[in-house]
C-alpha positions as CSV (number, residue, x, y, z in Angstrom):
1,V,-9.3,0.8,2.1
2,T,-11.9,2.5,-0.6
3,Y,-12.4,4.8,1.0
4,A,-8.8,5.4,1.2
5,D,-8.3,5.7,-2.0
6,S,-10.7,7.5,-3.0
7,K,-9.9,10.2,-1.1
8,N,-6.5,10.1,-2.2
9,L,-5.2,9.3,1.5
10,A,-2.1,7.0,1.0
11,L,-1.0,6.7,4.5
12,L,-4.8,5.6,5.8
13,K,-4.6,3.3,2.9
14,E,-1.1,2.1,3.3
15,H,-2.2,1.5,7.0
16,C,-5.2,-0.9,6.0
17,L,-3.6,-2.6,3.6
18,D,-1.0,-3.4,6.6
19,Y,-3.9,-4.6,8.7
20,L,-5.6,-6.7,5.8
21,S,-2.3,-8.5,4.8
22,S,-1.3,-9.3,8.3
23,A,-4.7,-10.5,9.1
24,N,-5.7,-14.4,8.4
25,K,-6.0,-14.3,4.3
26,I,-8.8,-17.0,4.7
27,E,-10.6,-15.2,7.2
28,V,-10.3,-12.2,5.1
29,A,-11.8,-13.9,2.0
30,K,-14.3,-14.8,4.0
31,K,-15.2,-11.8,5.3
32,V,-13.9,-9.2,2.9
33,S,-16.5,-9.1,-0.6
34,F,-13.7,-7.4,-3.6
35,D,-16.4,-7.3,-6.0
36,D,-16.8,-3.8,-6.1
37,I,-12.2,-3.5,-5.2
38,P,-10.6,-1.8,-8.1
39,S,-7.9,-4.2,-9.8
40,H,-5.2,-1.5,-8.7
41,L,-6.5,-1.6,-5.3
42,M,-5.2,-5.1,-5.5
43,K,-1.9,-4.3,-7.1
44,D,-1.4,-2.3,-3.9
45,W,-2.6,-6.0,-1.5
46,M,-0.2,-7.6,-3.1
47,V,2.8,-5.3,-2.7
48,S,1.8,-5.3,0.9
49,L,1.8,-9.0,0.7
50,A,5.0,-8.8,-0.4
51,R,6.7,-5.9,1.7
52,R,5.2,-8.0,5.1
53,E,7.2,-11.9,3.4
54,G,9.9,-9.8,2.5
55,G,10.2,-10.2,-0.6
56,G,11.0,-7.4,-3.3
57,S,10.8,-5.9,-6.7
58,S,13.2,-8.6,-8.4
59,E,13.6,-5.4,-10.9
60,G,15.8,-2.9,-8.8
61,D,12.7,-0.9,-8.6
62,T,12.8,0.0,-5.2
63,F,10.1,2.5,-4.9
64,S,7.7,0.0,-5.9
65,T,7.6,-1.4,-2.3
66,M,8.8,1.9,-0.7
67,R,6.3,3.0,2.3
68,V,4.8,5.9,2.3
69,S,6.4,7.5,4.7
70,Q,9.8,6.9,3.5
71,L,9.0,7.9,-0.3
72,R,8.0,11.4,1.7
73,H,11.4,11.3,4.1
74,L,13.5,11.2,0.5
75,A,11.2,13.5,-1.1
76,H,12.1,16.0,2.2
77,E,16.2,15.5,1.4
78,K,15.7,16.7,-1.3
79,G,13.5,19.6,-1.1
80,L,11.1,18.6,-2.9
81,S,7.3,18.9,-1.4
82,V,5.8,16.2,0.7
83,D,2.4,18.0,1.5
84,G,0.4,16.6,-1.7
85,S,0.2,19.6,-3.7
């Protein structure tokens, strides 16, 4: 996760966080060191957990819980660049 984040690989980071979210939380807590994980990644993990559990934003902000592919699709529909440049 930290590698994907450091290289701005949004889709890979999303898949890593989804994998952690789908795993047994107790096993993750035992096997994964959270000592060096930046706080913004913890927030991203919480979003991934909420997305998996069907929770959404209570403030009506649909973009904060959208998947990377959904955001790219919306940008493409509006004629915006989706390659990250």
